[in-house]
C-alpha positions as CSV (number, residue, x, y, z in Angstrom):
1,M,35.3,8.6,-27.2
2,P,33.3,10.3,-24.7
3,P,33.9,11.8,-21.3
4,K,34.7,9.5,-18.2
5,E,31.7,9.3,-15.9
6,R,32.6,11.3,-12.9
7,F,29.5,10.2,-10.5
8,T,29.0,7.0,-11.4
9,R,25.8,5.0,-9.8
10,N,28.4,3.0,-7.9
11,L,30.4,5.9,-6.1
12,I,26.8,7.0,-4.9
13,I,25.8,3.6,-3.5
14,N,28.8,3.3,-1.7
15,A,28.6,7.3,-0.4
16,A,25.4,6.7,0.7
17,Y,26.2,3.4,2.3
18,N,28.6,4.7,4.1
19,I,26.2,7.5,5.6
20,Y,23.7,4.9,6.0
21,L,26.4,2.8,8.3
22,E,27.5,6.2,10.4
23,S,24.8,8.2,11.0
24,G,21.2,5.6,9.8
25,M,18.9,6.3,6.9
26,D,17.5,9.3,7.7
27,A,20.7,10.9,7.1
28,V,20.9,9.4,3.4
29,T,18.9,13.1,1.8
30,T,20.3,14.0,-1.7
31,R,22.1,16.7,-0.3
32,S,24.4,14.3,2.5
33,I,24.8,12.0,-0.7
34,A,25.9,15.4,-2.8
35,K,28.7,16.2,0.2
36,A,29.8,12.9,0.4
37,I,30.5,12.8,-3.4
38,D,31.9,16.2,-3.4
39,G,29.2,17.3,-5.9
40,S,25.8,18.8,-6.9
41,T,22.7,16.5,-6.2
42,Q,21.9,16.6,-9.9
43,P,23.9,13.1,-10.3
44,V,21.9,11.6,-7.8
45,F,19.0,12.1,-9.8
46,S,20.8,11.5,-13.0
47,Q,21.4,7.7,-11.5
48,F,18.2,7.0,-9.6
49,K,14.6,8.0,-10.0
50,N,14.7,9.8,-6.5
51,I,15.7,9.0,-3.2
52,E,13.3,6.2,-1.6
53,E,15.7,4.3,-4.6
54,V,18.3,5.3,-2.8
55,H,17.1,3.8,0.1
56,S,15.9,0.2,-1.5
57,V,19.3,-0.6,-3.1
58,I,21.0,0.8,0.7
59,L,18.8,-1.6,1.9
60,D,19.6,-4.8,0.1
61,K,23.1,-4.1,0.1
62,A,22.7,-3.8,4.4
63,L,20.3,-7.1,4.0
64,T,23.2,-8.8,1.5
65,A,25.8,-8.0,4.0
66,F,24.3,-8.9,7.4
67,C,23.1,-11.9,5.6
68,E,27.4,-12.8,4.1
69,Q,28.7,-12.1,7.1
70,N,26.6,-14.5,8.4
71,I,26.3,-17.0,5.9
72,D,27.7,-20.1,7.7
73,L,25.1,-19.9,10.5
74,F,22.4,-21.1,8.0
75,S,23.9,-24.3,7.8
76,N,23.2,-24.3,12.1
77,D,20.4,-26.4,13.4
78,D,19.9,-23.5,15.3
79,A,20.1,-21.1,11.8
80,L,17.0,-18.8,13.4
81,L,18.1,-18.9,16.9
82,L,21.7,-17.5,16.0
83,L,20.8,-15.3,13.3
84,C,18.0,-13.5,15.4
85,E,21.0,-13.3,18.3
86,K,22.8,-11.4,15.9
87,V,20.3,-8.6,15.1
88,I,19.9,-8.7,18.8
89,D,23.7,-7.6,19.0
90,I,22.7,-5.0,16.3
91,A,20.1,-3.5,18.3
92,F,22.6,-3.1,21.5
93,E,25.4,-2.2,19.6
94,R,24.4,0.4,16.2
95,P,20.5,0.5,16.6
96,H,20.2,3.3,13.7
97,L,20.9,0.4,11.2
98,L,18.2,-1.9,12.6
99,S,15.1,0.6,12.4
100,A,15.9,1.6,9.1
101,V,16.2,-2.2,7.8
102,L,13.9,-3.4,10.6
103,F,10.9,-0.9,10.2
104,N,11.3,-0.2,6.2
105,P,8.1,-1.5,4.4
106,Q,10.1,-2.0,1.4
107,L,11.5,-5.3,3.4
108,P,9.7,-7.6,2.6
109,K,9.3,-6.6,-1.3
110,S,12.9,-7.2,-1.8
111,A,14.4,-10.2,-3.8
112,V,17.5,-10.3,-0.9
113,Y,15.3,-10.8,2.3
114,Q,13.6,-13.6,-0.2
115,K,16.5,-15.0,-0.7
116,Y,17.5,-15.4,2.9
117,M,13.8,-15.9,4.1
118,N,13.5,-18.6,1.6
119,L,17.3,-20.3,2.8
120,L,15.8,-20.5,6.6
121,I,12.6,-22.3,6.1
122,A,14.0,-24.6,3.9
123,R,16.3,-25.6,6.9
124,Y,13.0,-25.6,9.1
125,T,11.5,-27.9,7.3
126,E,12.6,-31.4,8.3
127,G,9.2,-32.5,10.4
128,R,7.7,-29.4,9.1
129,T,5.0,-28.7,6.3
130,E,6.6,-25.6,4.5
131,T,4.0,-23.3,5.6
132,A,4.8,-24.5,9.1
133,A,8.3,-23.5,8.7
134,R,7.3,-20.5,7.4
135,R,4.9,-19.5,10.3
136,L,7.7,-20.8,12.6
137,C,10.5,-18.5,11.3
138,L,8.4,-15.7,10.7
139,T,6.7,-15.7,14.2
140,I,10.6,-15.8,15.5
141,F,11.5,-13.1,13.4
142,S,8.6,-10.9,14.6
143,E,9.2,-11.8,18.3
144,T,13.3,-10.6,17.2
145,V,11.8,-7.2,16.2
146,G,9.6,-6.7,18.8
147,L,12.5,-7.4,21.3
148,A,14.5,-5.1,19.2
149,T,12.5,-2.3,19.1
150,F,12.4,-1.9,23.0
151,I,16.6,-2.1,22.8
152,S,16.2,0.6,19.8
153,Q,13.9,2.8,21.8
154,N,16.5,3.5,24.2
155,D,14.5,1.4,27.4
156,P,17.2,-0.1,29.8
157,V,16.7,-3.7,29.0
158,D,19.7,-6.2,30.0
159,R,20.8,-7.5,27.4
160,D,21.4,-11.2,28.8
161,E,17.5,-11.0,29.7
162,V,16.5,-10.5,26.5
163,T,18.9,-13.2,24.7
164,D,17.5,-15.6,27.8
165,C,14.0,-14.5,26.0
166,L,14.6,-15.3,22.8
167,R,16.0,-18.2,23.8
168,T,13.1,-19.3,25.3
169,I,11.1,-17.8,22.9
170,Y,12.9,-19.8,20.5
171,N,13.2,-22.9,22.2
172,I,8.9,-22.7,23.0
173,L,8.3,-22.3,19.2
174,N,10.5,-24.7,18.1
175,K,9.2,-28.3,19.3
């Protein structure tokens, strides 16, 4: 029987994800993962093609965690607004987590992103075409990214003011 693998893919993913949660995606390097698993960088490269693949897996894991933690909001009439408010909360509380996800060029290609965006779009098709619902979701999401960017750049922004701004945008666009 072959020896049990010491550095599994899941071990590496969990170590990388914990680094991401503590310090952000920029801190997730092969060396930081090696240190976290008490090993060398070789196991990382035996499980993944490159660090970008690790980052992609972390992106999907972070999106899945966010959506699963907030899955009950998807059935709400104002699901998009409530989810965007959660994004704003993260921008205030843990901005290093937000920028790694929102500004990741792989985000639109992510199967997890597509799955949950399609759930939102389906939620907003009542009384609209699918194209109009998609446009609504993408526009409000884009506005949320803009607001989150101000927050994550440490600009002095009042939380209530940002929330009011987001709600105003949502109410204007969601007529």
